[in-house]
Residue, then its C-alpha position, 0 to 999 in steps of 0.5 A: m231049489g233050482e235044479t229039480n223039475n219038481h217045481l210047483l211055482r217058478v218065478n222068472n225075472l219078476r219086476t214090479f214098479f210103482y210110479t209116483d210123483m217123485g219117481v219110479a220105485k223099483a220094489v221088485d227088480g229081477v227076482s227069480f226063484a222056485v218052490n218045490q212041491g211040499d217044501t217051505l221057502g223063506i223070504v227074509g230081509e228088512s222092511g222095505s226089501g220087497k218081500s211083500v210086493t213079491a208075494l202080492s205080485i204072485m197073487r196079482l194083487i198089486s194096486s194099479p195105479p200106481g203099481k205095475i208088474e212090468s215084466g217076468e213070468v210066474f209059472f204055476e202048474n205049468g202056466n204063466i199066471l201073469q198072462l191069465s185073465k182076471e176071471e181065470m186068476r180069481k179061480i186060482r186065488g184063494n183056491k189053489i194059491s192062498m195068502i195069510f196077511q200080516e195083521p188078521m184084524t185088517s183082513l177079516n171083515p168086522v161085521f161078519k161072523i167067522g164061520g160065514q167068512i170061511s164059508e164064503a171062500v168054500r162056496l165060491h170055489q168048491g160049489l158047496s151048499k150054504k149048509e155044507a160050507f158052514h160044516k166045512s168051516v167048522d171042520m177047518l176051525r177044529l183043524v187049526g185048534i180052535p176050541s168049541p169050533q161050532k160055537r166060535a164059528f158064530d163069533y165076530p173077529h173082535q171077540m177073538s184074541g190075536g192068536m185065535r184070529q191068526r188061526v182063523m186066517i190060516a183056516m180060511a187060507l187052507s179051507c180049499r186045500p190050496k197047493l201053495m200058501i203064502a204067509d206074509e209075516p204071519t206071527t208079527a203081531l203075536d207074543v212069542t208063545i203064540q208065535a211058536q204055536i202058529l208056526d207049529l200049526m203051519q208045519k203040521l198042516k203042511e204035512e197033513i194037507g201037502t201044501s207048499i209054503i212061502l214064508i215071508t219074515h224078518n225073523m231069521g230064527v223063525i226061518a232056521e226052524t221052518v224052511q228048506a231054502v231061503i231067499v235074502m232080499y234087499a232093495g228089491k233084489i235077491m242078495e243070497y239064495a241057498p238051502v237053509d243049512e248052507l245059508f246059516g252054516n256058510p253065509q256068503h253075502p255081507y248082508t246075510e252075515s249082518l242079519l245073522e250077527s244081529i240075532p240075539r244069542l244067549d252068551q251075549i245076553e249072559k255077558k250083557k253085550r250089546l246086540q249087533v246092528i247093521p249100520g245105516i238104514v234101508p235106502s229109499l227105492l226112489n234114491l238107491p245107491q249106484g252099484c251094489k245096493f248094499n254098498d253104503r252099509c257094507a264093511k267089505s265094499f270096495s271101488q267096484c261095489l260103488n260103480e257096478e251092480p254085481p250079478l247073482f254069482v253061483v257059489e255052489s250048485n244050489h247057492r247064489s250070492r250077489c257080491w263082487l267078492h265071488e268074482 
């Protein structure tokens, strides 16, 4: 998590703001973390917590205006990619760092065949001929478990199911064998059976290709099965950061505790108990509470929480929590 030198990616104090007519939205505000070679890092939190903006900032895909990466460092392979030119960044994006977006239907071009869309990235980054790139795209479709890949390469996106389209997105993301893959809610639009298949596939490919993964989700159950370390985000900030076993076994932040309590459990279902919910809603980034950003929803808040924002306290060597209870 924090103490080894085996980092593939290291993010230091990243700040990404959006300038609107109604004010400045601090979507990512001082976020720092690291991803080790071959590991999967989970980023969790409710919608509006800053998870996707963190990923888009790493990829340098923030629309400007209104968005702007204000400050910070994103070290990848020992260089700060926030200082690269657009041309240098294009050589990394899709090649060494790739991204799977939430909804494949909005990421795949509806008027081009699947094989051609995968081939394009391979030709751009690996300099293969048109024929070689097509063969590579068929191989990638086979690798992600699409039956009859030679035939399906000629399909259009609308001819495939949601699960198949997501497999195509994974094939595209992995076609250049990237060192880091960012998966932003890769199973949100899929039913639970297909979700499990996609997660198993990502794990299998990670082991085969050696790709590190950042997995963004609001599903704590998915995180428990998949990652080595977890970041819990809220209102643009990291609230807790810990190895996965420690986070589930010994959560330190009230927000993390609330997220874990809201996971449906079999004993609740059997006894027909109501699911736990976190009271209130995620605040607008244009109107955040003073002090701790979670104080208006937290059952443990006290006067200091209302007036002063807590730092990220060290709970144990690899465990951090942004809560005044640890002072």
